[in-house]
C-alpha positions as CSV (number, residue, x, y, z in Angstrom):
1,M,-0.5,35.6,16.0
2,R,-0.6,36.2,12.3
3,I,2.7,34.2,11.9
4,F,1.2,31.3,13.9
5,I,-1.9,31.2,11.7
6,S,0.2,31.4,8.5
7,L,2.3,28.5,9.8
8,I,-0.7,26.4,10.5
9,V,-2.2,27.1,7.0
10,F,1.2,26.3,5.4
11,I,1.6,23.0,7.3
12,F,-2.0,22.0,6.4
13,A,-1.6,22.9,2.7
14,T,1.7,21.1,2.2
15,S,0.5,18.0,4.0
16,C,-2.3,17.7,1.4
17,I,0.0,18.0,-1.6
18,H,0.9,14.3,-1.7
19,M,-2.6,12.9,-1.0
20,A,-4.2,10.7,-3.6
21,K,-6.7,12.8,-5.6
22,G,-8.6,10.2,-7.6
23,P,-12.1,8.8,-6.9
24,Q,-12.9,7.3,-3.5
25,F,-12.3,3.6,-3.3
26,T,-14.7,1.3,-5.1
27,D,-14.4,-2.5,-5.1
28,V,-14.0,-4.0,-8.5
29,P,-15.4,-7.4,-9.4
30,N,-12.9,-10.0,-10.5
31,S,-13.4,-12.7,-13.0
32,P,-13.1,-16.4,-12.1
33,E,-9.9,-16.6,-14.3
34,D,-8.0,-13.7,-12.6
35,S,-7.4,-12.4,-9.2
36,I,-7.4,-8.8,-7.9
37,L,-4.6,-7.2,-6.0
38,Y,-5.1,-4.0,-4.0
39,V,-2.1,-2.1,-2.8
40,Y,-3.1,0.6,-0.4
41,R,-1.7,3.1,2.1
42,P,-4.0,4.6,4.8
43,S,-3.8,8.3,5.5
44,L,-1.1,9.0,8.1
45,R,0.5,12.2,9.1
46,K,3.9,10.5,9.5
47,N,5.8,10.7,6.2
48,S,2.7,11.8,4.5
49,S,4.7,13.7,1.9
50,S,6.7,10.6,0.8
51,T,5.6,8.8,-2.4
52,P,7.2,5.4,-2.5
53,S,7.4,3.6,-5.8
54,V,5.5,0.3,-6.3
55,T,6.8,-2.4,-8.6
56,V,5.2,-5.7,-9.5
57,N,7.5,-8.4,-10.8
58,G,10.2,-5.8,-11.5
59,E,7.9,-3.4,-13.5
60,R,7.4,0.0,-11.9
61,R,3.7,0.6,-11.8
62,F,3.0,3.8,-9.8
63,D,3.9,6.0,-6.8
64,L,1.8,5.4,-3.8
65,T,0.6,8.6,-2.3
66,N,-0.8,9.1,1.2
67,A,-4.4,7.8,1.5
68,G,-4.0,6.1,-1.9
69,Y,-4.7,2.7,-3.5
70,R,-4.4,1.0,-6.8
71,Q,-5.8,-2.3,-8.0
72,F,-4.4,-4.8,-10.5
73,S,-6.0,-7.7,-12.3
74,L,-3.5,-10.6,-12.1
75,K,-3.3,-13.9,-13.9
76,P,-2.6,-16.9,-11.6
77,G,1.1,-17.2,-10.8
78,K,3.9,-15.9,-8.7
79,Y,4.3,-12.2,-7.9
80,Q,6.7,-10.0,-6.0
81,V,5.4,-6.6,-4.9
82,V,8.1,-4.1,-3.8
83,V,7.5,-0.7,-2.3
84,R,10.6,1.5,-2.1
85,P,10.4,4.8,-0.1
86,S,13.3,6.2,-2.1
87,D,16.1,5.1,-4.4
88,D,18.6,4.6,-1.7
89,A,16.2,3.2,1.0
90,P,15.6,-0.5,1.6
91,A,12.4,-1.8,0.1
92,A,9.4,-3.5,1.7
93,K,8.5,-6.7,-0.2
94,A,5.8,-9.3,-0.4
95,E,5.9,-12.4,-2.5
96,F,2.9,-14.6,-3.2
97,T,1.2,-16.9,-5.6
98,A,-2.0,-15.5,-7.0
99,I,-4.9,-17.9,-7.3
100,A,-7.8,-17.3,-9.8
101,G,-10.9,-15.8,-8.3
102,K,-9.3,-14.4,-5.2
103,K,-8.8,-10.9,-3.9
104,Y,-5.7,-9.8,-2.1
105,Y,-5.1,-6.7,0.0
106,L,-1.5,-5.4,0.6
107,K,-1.1,-2.6,3.0
108,Y,1.9,-0.3,3.1
109,D,2.6,1.3,6.4
110,I,5.4,3.4,7.9
111,D,5.9,2.8,11.6
112,G,6.5,-0.5,13.4
113,N,4.0,0.6,16.1
114,Q,1.2,0.8,13.6
115,N,1.7,-2.8,12.3
116,P,-1.0,-5.0,13.9
117,Y,0.4,-8.0,12.0
118,A,4.0,-7.8,13.3
119,D,3.5,-11.1,15.1
120,G,3.1,-12.9,11.8
121,L,-0.7,-12.7,11.4
122,G,-0.3,-11.0,8.0
123,V,1.3,-14.2,6.7
124,A,-1.6,-16.2,8.2
125,F,-4.2,-13.9,6.6
126,G,-2.4,-14.2,3.2
127,T,-2.5,-17.9,3.4
128,A,-6.1,-18.0,4.5
129,M,-7.1,-15.8,1.6
130,G,-5.6,-18.3,-0.8
131,A,-2.2,-16.8,-1.4
132,A,0.8,-19.0,-1.0
133,V,2.9,-16.4,0.8
134,S,6.6,-17.1,0.6
135,A,8.0,-14.0,2.2
136,Q,7.2,-10.6,3.6
137,T,10.2,-8.5,4.5
138,P,9.9,-5.4,6.6
139,A,12.6,-2.9,5.6
140,V,14.4,-0.6,8.0
141,N,14.6,3.0,6.8
142,S,16.1,5.8,8.8
143,N,15.2,4.4,12.2
144,E,11.7,3.6,11.0
145,I,10.2,0.4,9.7
146,S,8.2,0.4,6.5
147,H,5.9,-2.6,6.2
148,L,4.1,-4.3,3.3
149,Y,1.7,-7.0,4.5
150,F,-1.4,-8.9,3.6
151,V,-4.6,-7.8,5.4
152,N,-7.7,-9.8,5.8
153,P,-10.7,-8.6,3.7
154,D,-12.7,-7.5,6.7
155,T,-9.9,-5.2,8.1
156,A,-9.1,-4.0,4.6
157,A,-12.7,-3.1,3.9
158,V,-12.7,-0.6,6.8
159,E,-9.3,0.9,6.0
160,I,-9.3,1.0,2.2
161,K,-12.7,2.8,2.0
162,E,-11.0,6.0,3.2
163,T,-8.5,5.9,0.3
164,R,-8.6,7.3,-3.2
165,L,-7.4,5.9,-6.5
166,V,-3.8,6.7,-7.4
167,D,-3.6,7.6,-11.1
168,F,-1.2,5.7,-13.4
169,T,0.0,9.1,-14.6
170,N,1.9,9.1,-11.3
171,A,4.0,6.2,-12.6
172,M,7.5,6.8,-13.8
């Protein structure tokens, strides 16, 4: 029995190591000249210890921990966001054109069964939010699918409120 309890404590403790530890999500106002991009990852047990790297237009910005988010203020223009689970794994990508005054929510998810937008609605939501979405590519990684897709603001508001800010000190 003691071994069983020790095992449960160990599993719980190690699953929390890679959780975002910053402040709980707060929405930031955007100026009429810029847009805001939120990249977030809901809390999931599956692959919770992985910390994929996030790059924006080729610049590595941070590592996305489980239950984490990060926001960016963007000037109008074209952007490519890439989330790579590891150096040798295929990346999930989203390309879009940011429009001043808009907010965009990109969700990173690991598991094709968890993707409610697999039928293309993520592209429709991105377009409806004012993004000119040119591509969203799910990447296959060790028999799982990692997704990066736009989420409508109402859905994002429910999911992202449970996340915590990922500190830039996580960046490489």
